[in-house]
N, C-alpha and C positions, 0 to 999 in steps of 0.2 A: 479736710482729711483728718481723722482723729489721730491722736499721738500713737496709739498701739498700731494702727494701720500704717502709719508713716515708717515706723521701725521695722515693718515687714517688707518694705520695698527693697527689691534686690536689683543690682546692676550686674549684667552677665559678662563680667570681665574676669576671665581665668588668667593664669600666668601667660598663656600663649597670646591670648587677645591683647594683654597689656603690652607685650612686646611689639605686636603689630601697631598699636597705637603710638608707641614710642618711635617706631620707624616712621610713621606718618608725621609726627612732629619733627623728627630730624629732616625730612624732606622739606617741610615748611621752612626750617632754618636754613637749609642749603639753598632753597630758592631765593631767600632774602639775601644771603651772602653773596650771591652772584652779582648783586648791585653794590657791594661794599668794597672799599679799598682801605689800605693802611693809613692814607692821608686823612680819611674821615675820623679815624681814632686819634691821630696825632692832634687835631685841632681840639678835640674834646679834653684831652689830658693837659693841655695848656691852661684850661679853665675847669679844674675839678670840682668847683662849687656845685654844679648841677648834679653830679654823681653823689656828692656827699648829702645834699638835700634829699635826693631820691632814696638813698639808703636809710636815712633817718625817718623818712616818711614811711617806708616800707616796714621797718622793724621796730619802730617805736610808736609813731602816730597811729598807724592803722590798727594794730592790735589794741591800743588804748581805747580808740573810738569804738571798736568792735565790743570791748568789754562793757562800756557804758550803754551801748545798744542792748546787750544781753540782759544787763541789769534793768533796763527800762521795759523791755517787752517780755522778759522772763520765759524764754522758750524751754522746751523739754531738754533733758540732759544731752541726748544724742545730737539734737540740732545745735545746741549751744556749743558743743565740742566741735562740730563741723564748721561753725562760724569762726571759732578760734583757729582751727587748722587752715582754713582758707586765708585768714588774716596773717597767719605766720609764714605762709609759703610765698615765695617770689612769683612774679607775674608769669614767667615762662615764655616759650616761644610764640604763643598766640598773640601776646601783647606786641611782640616785634612785628608780627605779620599785620596786625591792625594798624600799628604806626606806619608801616611801609604803604599800606593801602591808603592811608589818610595823607600820605606825602609829608609826614613829620620827619623828625630828626631820627632816622633809623639807626645810625651808628650810636647815638646817645642811648637809644632804647636797648640796643644790643649790649652795650657797655654796662648799663644798669642791670640788665638781666643776668650778665655774666658775673658781675660783683655780687649781686643779690643771691644768686644761686650758690656761689662759693661760700658766702657768709651764712647761708641757709643751713649748712652742715652743722653750725653751732646755734644760730639764732632760731631756726625753726622749732627744734625740740625744746629749746630753752623758753621761747615765748608760749608754746603750747602748754608746757608744764606750769609755768608761772601764772598765765591768765586762766587757764583752765582749773587750776587749783583754787583760784580765788572765788570761783562760782561753784557753790556747794554741790549742786546736782551733777555737774560734769566731772567734778573731782572724784565721784564715786566710781566712774568708768574709766578714768584717765590712766590708771595704773596698769590697765591691760594693754596699752598701746606701747609698741616698741619701734624705734626708728634706727635703722643701721646707717651710720656714717659712711661705710664702705660702699654700700649699695647705692647711696645717694651720689657718691662720687662717680660710680660707674654710669649711672643714669644720666648725670650732668655731661660726662664725656660723650655719651651717645647722642643726647639731644641738642647739645650746644657747641662743645669744643670741636669735635670732629667735623660735623657739617659746616661749621663756620670757617674752619681752615680750608677744607676742600673747596667750598664755594668761592672764597677770596682768591684761592689759587687759580681756579678757572678764569675768574674775572681778570686776573693779573696776566696770565699767559695767553688766554683766548677770549679777549673781550667781546668779539662778535658772536661767538658761540654762546658766551654767558648771557648775553642780551636775548638770544633767541630762546635758550633753555629757561630763562627766568620767567618769562611770560607763560610758558607752557606748564612749567612745574608748579607755579604759584596757583593755578587753578586746579590741577590734578590733586596736589596735596591738600587743598582746602576741601575739595569735594570728598576725598577719601577720608579725611578726618571727620567731617560732619556725618558722613554715612556710617562710620564705625560707631559714633556716639549714639546715632539713631537706632542702630541695630541692637546695641547693648540694652537699650531701654525697651525696644519692641519685643525682643525675645524673652 
């Protein structure tokens, strides 16, 4: 695909569709939280080294590696800026879902996502500005991008905090119900999420 053609590709996500996508991601988080308890987090905070390593990898190592990749392959400005943006953003709820499916340490994944998302209010725009400005072509279009911290906090609450608290509360007070709901919601939310992404490109 040529550079000009790539820049003309549009994803059909208006404001309404983005909120629907956010709700789907919140359902993913809620389905995961149905299997999480406070004890899972207490064990992690006794050994905070894993969280520290994860945060340093997210906000320092990954953007630096991405920058050297950009220097090596020299993509067009819009693609380079997209690479910097992806590297600057936290993993999000999908990483929690994949960790849960892989039977990994879900509590650690959620903790990393929570901390990374909160720190992202500062480090995402900072990393995007810093690394994007270092690459000449992307620096030319970087000034047109604005990131609202208040909007990010609102989205964080919708996608992570609220569904996490609700899911853990259901698991604490109604564990049998949580077990039944978890299996059903996990599949529904994943199918809904994938379908929405497909429709955005298809239309």
